C-alpha positions in Angstrom: 41.4 -26.9 -41.5 40.3 -26.5 -37.9 37.3 -28.6 -36.6 36.1 -28.7 -33.0 33.5 -31.1 -31.7 32.3 -31.2 -28.1 30.7 -34.5 -27.1 28.7 -34.8 -23.9 28.0 -38.2 -22.4 29.0 -40.2 -25.4 28.7 -44.0 -24.8 29.4 -46.7 -27.3 28.1 -50.2 -26.4 29.0 -52.2 -29.5 30.6 -51.3 -32.8 30.2 -53.6 -35.8 32.1 -52.8 -39.1 30.6 -54.7 -42.0 32.8 -53.3 -44.8 35.7 -51.0 -45.5 35.8 -48.6 -48.4 38.8 -47.3 -50.2 39.1 -44.4 -47.8 38.0 -45.1 -44.2 38.5 -43.7 -40.8 36.7 -44.9 -37.6 37.2 -42.7 -34.6 35.5 -43.2 -31.2 36.6 -40.9 -28.5 38.9 -37.9 -28.5 41.9 -37.3 -30.7 44.4 -34.5 -30.6 46.0 -35.4 -33.9 45.0 -37.7 -36.7 47.4 -38.8 -39.4 46.1 -40.8 -42.3 48.2 -43.1 -44.6 47.5 -45.5 -47.4 49.1 -48.7 -48.5 48.5 -50.9 -51.5 49.5 -54.5 -51.8 48.9 -54.4 -55.5 51.3 -52.8 -58.0 50.0 -49.5 -59.3 50.0 -50.7 -63.0 47.4 -53.4 -62.1 45.0 -50.9 -60.5 41.9 -50.3 -62.6 40.1 -47.0 -62.1 36.9 -45.9 -63.8 36.6 -48.8 -66.3 33.7 -51.3 -66.3 35.0 -54.8 -66.2 32.8 -56.8 -68.6 33.5 -60.1 -70.5 34.9 -59.6 -74.0 32.7 -61.1 -76.8 34.1 -64.1 -78.6 34.7 -63.5 -82.3 
């Protein structure tokens, strides 16, 4: 994929990041090459995807 952006007189005073999602990239300025990587500090078998976490009823 080729993507070209031309910024004219771009000025950033302050940048406040409140939260980070699972996939995030913050880029201010020019970049000739961007390489993204991911790292988990949790073993893959403990990762829960797509399941609602609700308390189990007591029988």
